[in-house]
N, C-alpha and C positions, 0 to 999 in steps of 0.2 A: 378965810385967809388964803391969799394967792400963793402959788408955788411956781417954781421955774424948772427948766429942763435939768439944771444942776441938782435940784432937789430929787427929781426922779432918778437921776444917776446915782445919787448918794443913797437913796433907798434901795436901789438895785444892788449896790456894792454891799450894803448892810445885810440884806436878806438872801441875795442870790436868786431872786425871783425875776421873771421876765419883765421887759420894759413896760409893756402894756398893762400887766398886772399891777406894777408899781404906780403907774399913772392913774389907773382906776381907784387904787387904794387911797392915794393922796387926794383925789377928787372927792371920794366918799368921806374922807377924814377932814375935808376942808383945809388941806395943807398941813395938818398937824402930823409931824413925822412919827411920833411915838404911837399915835392912834392908828396910823397907817400900818406900822409894823404889827400892831395888835390885830388889825383886820386881816392882814395876810396870814398871820398865824392861825386865826380862827378859820379862815378858808382852807388853810393847810390841814386842819383837823379833818375837815370834810374830804379833802383830797386823799388823805392818808386812809380813811375808811374805804373809799372807792378802790384804792390800790391794794388793800389788805388781802383781797382774794386772789391776787395775781401771783403766779408761780415765781418764787425766789429761790433758785438753786445754784446761782453763781456766787460771786463775792470773794471772801478771803479767809484763810486761817492765819491768825496772828499771835505772836508770842511777846510777852513782856516780863522782864525780870527786874525786881528791886534787889540789887545785890547787897545793899546795906542791911536790909531787913531779911534777906534770904527768903523772898517770896517770888514764886513764878506763877504766871497765868498763861493758859492757852485758850483762845476763844475763836469761835467761828461766827461771822456775821455775813448773812446772805443778801444778795441783790438779784435783780432780774437778768442782768447782762454782765459779762466779764469786763466790759469796758469801764464799769463803775468802780471796779477794784483799783483802777489806775487814777481815780479822782482824788485829789488831795483832801478835799472836804470830807469825803467818805472815810479815808484813812485816818484823818484826825479824830473822827467820831469813834472808829474802832479802837484807836489808841486810848481815847478817853474811857471807853467801856472797860478795857483791860486794866487801866490804872484804878478805876473805881472798884473793880473786883478785888484787886490787890489790897486796896486800902480798907474797904468796908466788908469784905468777906460775905457777900450775900449767899443765901442758901441755894437759889435757883434763878432762872431768867426772870420770873415774875418779881422776885425780890430785888434783882438788879434794876429792873425798870423803875421801881419805886425809890431807888437810892438817889441822893443828890449827886449829880455828876461832878467828878473831880474838876476843880478850877472854875466852877460857875455856880449860880444859884438855881438853875433848872434841874429837874429830875432827868434821869436817863430817858424816860418815856417822852418827856418834852423834847429833848434833843433828837430823839428818833423821829418824832413827827415833823420836826423842822427839817431834818435831812430828807425825808420823803417829799416834802414840799419843794425844797430847793433842787434836789437831784431829779425828781420826777419819776422815780421807780419805787416799787415796794421793797422795803428793806426789813430784815428780821434778824434779831440776835438769836441764834439757834441754840448754842450751848457753850459752856466754858468749864474749865477745871482750874483749881487753885492749889498749889503745893507750897508747903513751908519746909525749909531746909536747903540742903545743897542740891540745886537743880541745874540742868542744862537744857537749852531749847535748840531746835533746828527747824528751819522753814525751807521747804523745797519747792521749786517751780513757781516762785513769786506768790506763794500763799496757797498753792494747790494742796500741799500736804504739810502738816505741822506736827512736831513731836516735842514732848517734854518728859524728861526722865529725872527720877529722884535717886539720890545716893546717900549711903551712910559711909562717911569717909572722914579721915583726918588730913586729907591732902587737897582740900578744896582750892587753895591758892596756888597749887603746884601746876606749872605749865604742862608737865607730862600727864597729869590727871585730866586737865582740860582737853588735851588731844585725845586721850582715851575716851572721855565722856562724849565727845563729839562723834567719835567712831561708833559708839553704842547708839547714839541718837540717829545716826545715818543708817545703821543696821535696822533699827525699828522702822524707819521710813521706807527702806527698800524691801525688807522681808515681811513686814506686817504681821508680827506675832500676835496671838490672841491673849496669851498668858505670860507671866514672868517665869514660872517654873512648873514642874509636873504637879507639885502639891496644890497649885492654884486651879488646876483643871477640875471642874465639878465632877463628882462620881457619876452622875447621870449622863454627862457628856462622854466620859470614858466608856460607860456601859453601852451607849448607843453606837459609838465608834466600833467597839468590839463586835456588836451585833452585825453591823454592816460588813466588817472585815471577814467575819465568819461566813456570812452569806456569799461573799465573793469567793472565798476559798472552796466552799462546797459547790458553787457554780462552776468552778474550775475542775471539778471532778475529784477533789481530795477527800479521803476518808476523814471521819470526825476527829480521830486522834492526831492526824497530820494537820488538819485544819486548825486545831487548837494551838499547836506549836507555831504555825505560820502566823496566827493572830498575835501571839506574844511578840514575835519579831516585828510585825508590821505596826503594832501599837507604839513600839519604841521609835519607829520611823515617824509616826504621827506626832509624837512629842517633839522630835527634832524640827518639825515643820511649824508647830503652833506655840512652842515655849521659847521665849527669848534666850534664856541661859543655855538651852540645849541646841539652839540653832548653830550650824557651822558659821564661824565668823567670816564675814564677806571678804575681808582682806587676806585671810589665810584659812582655807577650807580644811586644813589638817587639824585645827583646833575649834572648839565651840566657844561661845561668848563667855561661859563660866570660866573656862580655862584662860581665855584672854584676860579676864578680870583678875584672876589669881596671879597670872604672870606679871601683870602691870603693877599690882600691889606689892609683889615681891621685889620687882625692879626698882620701884620708887621708895620702898621701905616704909610702907604705911598700910592702912586699912581701906579697903574698897568693897562695897556691896551695893548692888542695884536693888532698890527697895520698891520701885514702882515706875510705871510709865503710862503715857496716854498718847495715842496717835489719832489725829483727825484728818480726814480727807474731805476736801471741800465738796459739798453737795451729795456725799455718799448716802444712798437710801432715799434721796428725794426725787420726786418727779421732775423731769427736765422740761424746760420750755422748748417747744418746737416752733420755729419761725418759718413761714413760707414767704420768701421774698417777693415772688410774683404776685401772690394774693395781697401782700402789703402795699405794693406799688399800685395795683389795680384799685384798691380801696381808696388810696390817696387821690386818684384821678377822677373819682366819682363826684 
């Protein structure tokens, strides 16, 4: 079956693959469009395997909220370069992943990959392989969290940092509450608390911190009884650094977040409690790709 340049262009638009790859696929498929798509996908599986070992520490943190069902999702999907995060096809995939998490509530990333993607018959794993083929970079779904209830999300720096906070409130539709909740989300993004409140800090973490603070005080030449008093004061300072509700409110350092929450609830005439939060920073803890531009150019000239 013969094919024309228009067929090659149509296949390229359908798959996002290069012109020569499309021409080769149509030749191998004897002009059959569906067979050519299948061949490209099969080659894409091989390409995805080759790319799977490459470092992917860029990408985006993305938030999705289904307000009708009161479900929120925060997800991180990584790529090799930050340029890909500006790619519409990549962002469509990220959005699809977030909506699939919201709808199907998978237990982890492996379970998400096995889910049928929202809006199509493919699995999320199939879609991931297709994106690796068309975009030409290693892509990985790193992590996600799903909350049910009254949530607020905040994305900073074009997806560099993402926050989702959950509340127990009877003021969810109130504009004053929404402004308060955004303030709290921005606080989490800026101050990066590790825990919600003091009672959430594990006993072993507190014990280790006291051990460090005691050693510091003794190294400063303080006697044991004075060191103990200093540690008690310094551990309270530690709580103000790592616990969201104890942190000084970024817009008014005279009060902490707990007091800001209390004041807002009183002002609006309702109930507000922060019950949980998550903060993702793109690529945190991952090995970063290091490019040597001179070496890259030199390799291209060989």
